[in-house]
N, C-alpha and C positions, 0 to 999 in steps of 0.2 A: 045235697047241701042246699039250705035255704039261704039266700042273699038278700038282706034287707039293707035300705038306704036310711040311715038315721043321721040326725043333726047331732052336733057336739053339744054336751052339757054346758059347756061354758058359753054356748051361742055363737061359737066361732065358725064362720064358713069354712066348711071342709073341702070344697070344690065340687066339681060337678060329678066325679065318680066316688069320691070318699074312699079312697085307696086305703087309707089306714084301717078304716073299719073292715073293708074287705079282707085285708091280711090277717087282721084279728081273728074274724071269723073262720077263716081258712085255718090258722094256726091252731086255733081252740078246736076244730071240728074233729072228732074222733069216729071213724066209722065204725059200724058193727062188726061183729065176728062173721056174720054171714055176708057182709057188704064187701065183696073181694074187689069189686070195681073201685069203690071209694079207697080201699087199702092201696089197690094198684096205683091210683090217682095219687094218694097221698105219698107213697113211696116214690113215684115219679117225681113229684114235684120237689121232694126232698132231695132225691139224687140229682136232679137238675138245678136245685139252688147250690147243693155242695159243689156240683161240676163247675157252676158259673162262678161261685165264690173262688174255686180253685184256679179256675181260667183266668179270672180277674188279677188274683194273686200273683199268678205265674207271669201273666202279661205285664204286670207293673214290675215284678222283678226283671223280667226280660228287658222292659223298657230303661229301667235304672241300670242293668248290667250293659246294654247296649250304649247308654248314654255315657256311662263311665269308661267303657272302653273306647268310645268315639272320643271322649275328652282326653283319655289317656294317649290315644293315637294322634289326636290333634297337637296335643303338648310334645309328644315325641317328635311329630313331624316339624313343629316350630323350633324344637331344640335342633333336629337335624339341618332343618334349613338355617338356623342362626350359625350353627357349627360349620355348614358348608360355605355360608357367605362371610363368616370370619376367615376360613381357610382361605377362601378365594380373595378376599380383601388382603389378607397377609402375603399371598403368594403375589398378589397384583403389586403391593407395597415393595416387597422384595425384588420383583423383577423391574419396578420403576427406580427403584435405587440403584439396582445393577446397570440398568440402562443409563441412568444419569452418569454413574461412576465411568461406565465405557465412554459416553458421549465427552465428559470432562477430559479423560484421558486422550481420546482421539484429539479433541481440540487442543490440549495441552501440547500433544505431540505435534499436532500440525503448527501450532504457534513455534514450538522449538525449531521445526523444520524450516518455517517460513523465515524465523529470525536467522538461521544458519543460511538459508539461501539469500537473503538480502544482505548478510555480512559478506558471504562468498562474492555475490554479485558486486558490493561495494568495493571489496578488495581488488577483483578483477579489473573493475572499471578505474581505481587508483592505478593499479600496476599499467593498465593500457595507456592511461593520461600520462602517467610518468614517464613510459617508454616513448608516446607520442611527443612528450616536451623534449626527452633529450634527443630525438631523432630530429625534432623541429630545430632545437638549438645547433645540433651538428649541422643540419643543412644551411642554417642561417649563417653559421660561422664560414662554411664553404662557401656560400653565396658571397660573403663579405670579403672572403680573401680573394674570390675570383674577380669580384668588383675591383677590389684594391688592384690587381694586377692589371685589370683592363683599364683602370684610372691612371696607373703609372706608365703603361704603354702609350695611353693617349697624351699624356704629359710629355714623355720623352718623344713622341712622334710630333707633338705640335712644337716642342722646342727645336727639334730639328728642322721643322718647317720654317720656325720664326728666324732661327739662325740662318737658313738657306735665303729666306727672304731678305734679311739684314745685307746677307754679302751680295745677292744680286742687286739690291737697291744702292749698296755702295759702290758695286762696279757699274752700275749705270750712271750714277752721280758722277764718278771718276771720268767715265766716256764723255759726259756732257761737258764737264769742265775741260777735257782735252779738246774736244770739238770747238768749245767756245774760244778757248786758247788759239787754236788754229784760225778761227774766222777773225779773231782780234788781230793775230800776225798779219793776216792779209790786208786787213784795213790799215794797220799801221805802215805796211810797206808802201801802200799808195800815198801816203801823206807826205813822202819826201825823205830824202836820206838823213836829214836832222830829226826829223820827226821819227824816222825809223829807228836811229840810234837810240833816241829817248824812249820811244815805245818799246825799242828792243829790250833797254835795260829794264823799263818798268815791267815789260812782259816777263822777262826771266824772274824778275823779284816776284811778280804776281804768281807766276807757275810755282815757285817755290813755296810761296805762302798757301797757295792752293793745294799743293801737294801735302805740306805739313798739316793743313786743317783737315784734309781727307783722312791722312793717317790717324789723325787724333779722333776724329769721328768714329774710324773703324775700330780703334781701341776702345771707345766708350761703348760701342754697341756689343762689342764682344764681353766687355765687362758685365754690362747690364744683363746679356745673356746668361752668362756663368752665374751672376747674382739671381736671377729669376730661376733658373734650374735648381740653385741650391734651396732657394725658398720654397719651391715646388715640392722639392723631396721632404724638407723638413715638414711642410704641411701635410704632404701625403702620410708620413710617419705619424705625425700627431693625429691625423684623422683616423688612421687603422688602430691607434691605441684607444682613441675614443670610442670607435665602433667595438673593439673588444671589450673595454670596460663596460659599455652598456650591454653586450651580450652577456658578459659574466653576472651583471647585477640581474639582468632578467631571468637568467638560469637560476640563480639563488633565491629569487622572489617566487618562481614557478615552483621550487622545490619546497619552498616554506609553505607555500599555499597548499601543496599537495598534503604535506604533513599535518597541516592545521585541519584540512578536509577528512584525513582519514581519522584523526582524533575525535573530530566532530560526529563522525558515522559510528566509530566504537562506543562513544558516549551514548549515542541515541540507541544503539543496540543494547546497551546495560540498562539504560531506562525503561526500554521495552521489555526486557526481561525482568525488572523489578514490577513492572505493570502486571506482566502475566502472572508472576508469582503471588502478588496480592488478589488478583482475580481467582487464583487457585484455592488460596486460604478462605476467600469468601463465599466461595461455591461450596467446599468442604463444610464451612460452618453452617451454610445453609441446609445442606444435605444432612448434617447431624441433628439439626433442629425438627427436622420434618418426621 
């Protein structure tokens, strides 16, 4: 086969090798019957051309098939990943809701237990305070009674001492008057018989007057002592009544204050329960919206 390099009729540059011209010459070349080498070359080229085209076509089909399969696999993987992620998100959401519900239940139960504990503690404190108030009231009344007995005993003792002092003072005064009378008698005796008679008469009269005055003073002192004792007893009874009335009033005030404190604590517990209920509804509303 003779290969020639020819230019294009249209004057177009066909390139360094003019491959189209070479291809045309090869395709149009027909070996002779006795040219076995040319026939073999032509058949070999034909077979190689067919094999190349077939390989190219199969390669393209394989590439498209691989691309399609890869695309399908990627699509399926994306769908599986999305499904898995959706399932995980759903499970996570469900677990989160269960956790929130459990936390709310625990918090609600804790709030109820705390309220009950607070109410129990307040009730116990009220009972303890009430019992302590009663004990203090009983002890105060006993102290007042004991103090009253002591005061009465002191008043009686003081009255006895005062009476004894008055009696002793009256005896001393009488003795003094008698001694003074004796001294006066002696003095009168030394003045003479006439004076003695006059002074004796005057002394007798004076002694009678002094004795009458002493008896009158003693009666006045006894009367004053009895009056003081009566006043002291009356005053003691009145003081005891006042102390008892004050104690009763204090006990009533303490009881009223205790009742008011218990009502206040009960109302506070009710308000705390309402607050916990509102928080429960608000939390459930938020959980329903999520």
